[in-house]
C-alpha positions, 0 to 999 in steps of 0.5 A: 172191686177191680178198677178200670185200669186193672181190668184192662191190664188183665183182659187185654185190648185184643179180647175186648175188641174181639168181643165187640167185633163179634157182637157187631158181626152177629147183628143185622146190618143197620143200613140194609133193607130186607124188602121181603114180607110174608107170602104164605104159611107152609103146612109143616109137620116138622115145625112147632105149631105145624106151619112155617112162615115163607117170605117173598120179595115183591117180584117173588124172585126169592123165598125165605124161611127159617127152620131146623134142617133134618137130614136127607140121605138120598142119592148117596151110595150109603143110604139104605141097606137091607141087612142093616135095616135100622142103620145101626152099622154103616147105612145112613138111613133107616129103610122104613124111610124108603117105604110108602108108609114110613112104618108109621104107627107100627108096633115093635112086633110089627116093625120086626115083622116088616124087617124080616119080610124085607129081608126075605123078599130081598133074599128071594129076588123080590117076588111081586107079592113079597115086594108089595108087602115091604111097601118099598117106594119106587119113587125113593128106591128106583125099580127095573123090571118091577124090582128094586135096582140091583144093590151097589156095594150092598146098598140099595140105589136111592133116587133124587128128583133132580137128576141127569137130563135124558136119564136112560138108566134109572139104576145108575146112581151116578144120575142122582144128586149125591147127598154126601157130596152136594149141598142140596135142599128138599122142598115139599112136592105138590100140592103145596104152596111151596111147590107152586113157587119153587122147583127142583133145580132152583139155586139156594143159599143157607146160613146159620142165624147170627153168623156170616158163613153161607153155604150155597146149595141146590134144590135137589129133591122133593118130599112130602107135601106137608113137611119142610126143612130137610137138607143133604148131609153135605149141606148140614155138615157145612152149616155145622162145621163138620169134617168127615162123614157120619158113621151110620143112621144112629149118628145122623140122628144123634142117637146113642152112642152119638148123643149130642152129635147128630147132623140136624141143624137146629136153626137155619135161614134158607133163601131160594131163588125160584126160576134159576134151574138150568134145564139143559145142565142141572146144577148137580156139582158143588163147583157149579152150584157155588159159582151160580148161586154166589153170583145170584146171591151177591146180586140179590144183596148178599149177607148184609141183606140176608142178615137183615131179613133174618132179623126181621123174620125173627122179630 
């Protein structure tokens, strides 16, 4: 048996102290009060059990949920590409995810047919009948004169619900929130209890439970009314501590040859501040988001309160 003095000499004081400090940092602050409780259950196809609990404070000035965060690529210049339909080379998304039916329940033969139909429609200049057969959604891929916007560097333009006010050209990709640059969240669109409380443009804070590292964000897009838990590549990358950018959709999803290297965050605390959208100049740059969300977060109670709320939420 190793005696106390021998153990201390071998391990050393710095390591012992670091273990204690690490344990204290990961635990919810003892003196903090959360002040939040269950407000509603959001139907959520991404969650185990199909629902996610959403907490609020008594004034509904903040909303909290803890959930995995899948990846949203909309608004970036590398999202969808017809000649890289499945995102196996350079596209960051699968083009099915820009279609009204998301290619759901299609057989392999039907998926191949959808890809070929899309390639043929694009090559022909998107004739109406062929475009309709692709089921490309104009809410994801904006249209001009009844056709998808002209490709930029080979990639289709993809839109976000948060965009520059007074936007005159829906095909100008600079009007949208860039998923590669801006930490942004996606919330369910109406009809949903979430959409009745939070809006696109609201400020937010995210944190991986058990850490004190927070990432400030904006609600940049809206998605299906029955799904919750999606964020931009920039946001997930910060939460995961990643440097650089994913190579393609296979890496985003952690599929071969990128097993174990996907960009989904397994569990994140998300705090949203309803009513904080800047209607005149929406928060679209990381610099403005950081400044505004940080001030709101510190006023709310900061990391100490959020850690306490996450502990209560998980108990």
